[in-house]
C-alpha positions in Angstrom: 78.5 166.7 83.4 76.1 165.7 80.3 73.3 162.9 79.0 72.0 162.4 75.7 68.9 160.3 75.0 68.8 160.1 71.4 66.6 157.7 69.2 69.9 158.6 66.3 72.5 156.3 66.0 76.0 157.7 67.4 79.7 156.7 67.2 80.4 156.3 71.0 84.3 156.8 69.9 83.6 159.6 67.9 81.0 160.8 70.8 83.5 160.9 73.3 86.1 162.3 71.2 84.2 165.4 71.2 83.0 165.8 74.4 86.7 165.3 75.2 88.5 167.7 72.6 85.4 170.2 73.7 86.3 169.9 78.1 89.4 172.4 77.9 88.6 173.4 81.1 89.7 169.7 82.8 93.1 169.8 81.3 95.4 168.7 84.0 93.2 167.2 86.1 92.4 164.4 84.1 94.9 161.2 85.2 91.5 158.6 83.7 89.0 158.5 81.7 86.8 154.9 82.0 84.2 154.0 79.6 81.4 151.8 78.7 79.4 151.3 75.8 76.7 148.3 75.0 75.1 147.1 72.3 72.5 145.2 71.4 72.9 141.7 71.0 71.6 138.6 69.1 70.1 137.0 71.5 68.3 136.7 75.3 66.9 134.2 77.1 67.2 131.4 75.2 66.6 133.5 72.0 67.1 135.0 68.7 66.4 138.4 68.9 66.1 140.4 64.9 65.4 143.7 66.7 64.7 145.6 70.2 62.2 149.1 70.5 63.5 150.7 73.2 60.9 152.8 75.0 61.1 155.7 77.3 59.7 158.5 80.3 61.0 161.5 77.7 62.2 164.1 80.9 62.0 161.7 83.3 64.6 159.7 81.9 67.2 162.4 81.7 66.7 163.9 85.2 66.8 159.6 86.2 70.1 159.8 84.8 71.0 162.8 85.8 70.7 162.5 89.1 73.1 158.5 89.0 75.9 161.1 87.9 75.4 163.2 90.7 75.3 159.8 93.4 78.1 158.3 92.0 79.8 161.9 92.0 79.0 161.9 96.0 80.8 158.4 96.2 84.0 159.1 93.9 85.9 162.4 92.9 83.8 162.8 89.4 85.3 165.7 87.3 82.9 165.1 84.1 81.1 162.4 82.9 78.5 162.3 79.8 76.2 159.2 79.2 74.7 158.6 75.4 71.8 156.3 75.3 69.4 155.3 72.2 65.8 154.8 72.2 63.5 153.6 69.1 64.2 150.9 67.0 67.4 148.9 67.3 69.4 146.8 65.3 71.8 143.9 66.5 75.4 145.5 66.7 74.0 148.9 67.6 75.7 150.8 70.5 72.5 151.7 72.5 74.3 153.5 75.8 78.0 155.3 76.2 78.6 156.2 79.9 82.2 158.2 80.3 83.7 159.6 83.3 86.6 161.1 84.4 88.3 161.4 87.2 91.8 162.1 88.8 92.5 158.4 89.7 91.9 155.3 87.7 89.4 153.7 90.7 87.0 156.6 90.6 86.5 156.7 87.2 86.3 152.9 87.1 84.5 152.4 90.2 81.8 156.2 89.0 81.4 154.5 85.3 80.4 150.9 87.3 77.9 152.3 89.1 76.2 154.6 87.2 76.7 151.8 83.9 74.7 149.2 87.0 72.2 151.9 88.4 71.0 153.0 85.1 70.3 149.5 84.1 68.0 148.9 87.5 66.7 152.8 88.3 66.0 154.8 84.6 63.0 154.1 83.4 63.6 152.2 79.9 61.0 149.4 78.4 62.8 146.9 76.0 60.7 144.9 73.5 62.4 142.4 71.8 61.3 141.6 68.0 62.7 137.6 68.3 63.7 135.5 65.0 60.9 133.6 65.6 58.5 137.5 64.9 57.1 136.6 68.6 57.2 139.9 69.9 58.0 140.3 73.7 58.4 142.8 76.7 62.5 141.9 78.6 61.0 142.1 82.2 64.2 141.8 84.0 67.9 143.3 83.1 71.0 140.7 82.9 73.1 141.5 86.7 76.8 143.0 86.3 77.9 142.3 88.7 79.3 138.7 88.3 82.7 138.3 90.4 85.6 136.6 89.8 86.6 133.5 91.8 
């Protein structure tokens, strides 16, 4: 399990490929990989957004993310997990977060990945300040709900 909080931009697909190549100890055990990549939108709450600053509480944020992954491991058969999360200045289309989960079966992969991402959005100490197209700034007070059910 690896948690990285970084101020540097990253390519989620290169990170995923490099991580999988380095994780030789899981060869033959992995039957499913579930991946979520979150990117910055150019709109929020009805306004155009030109940039966002993401702040965090160093040390505490990584500890909370590790606890979220550990909790997922108590509910699903997680073999390995990777979280990479950006902080600092972001622009539309920049990757913000990568969550990857490796399991033996697809159900565990899907469910654990979703759980980690939703818990990250609601429990990890990150703060977002948006710079709108109007040049006004605002703190984001709530996260969007990720649980939309099909009819």
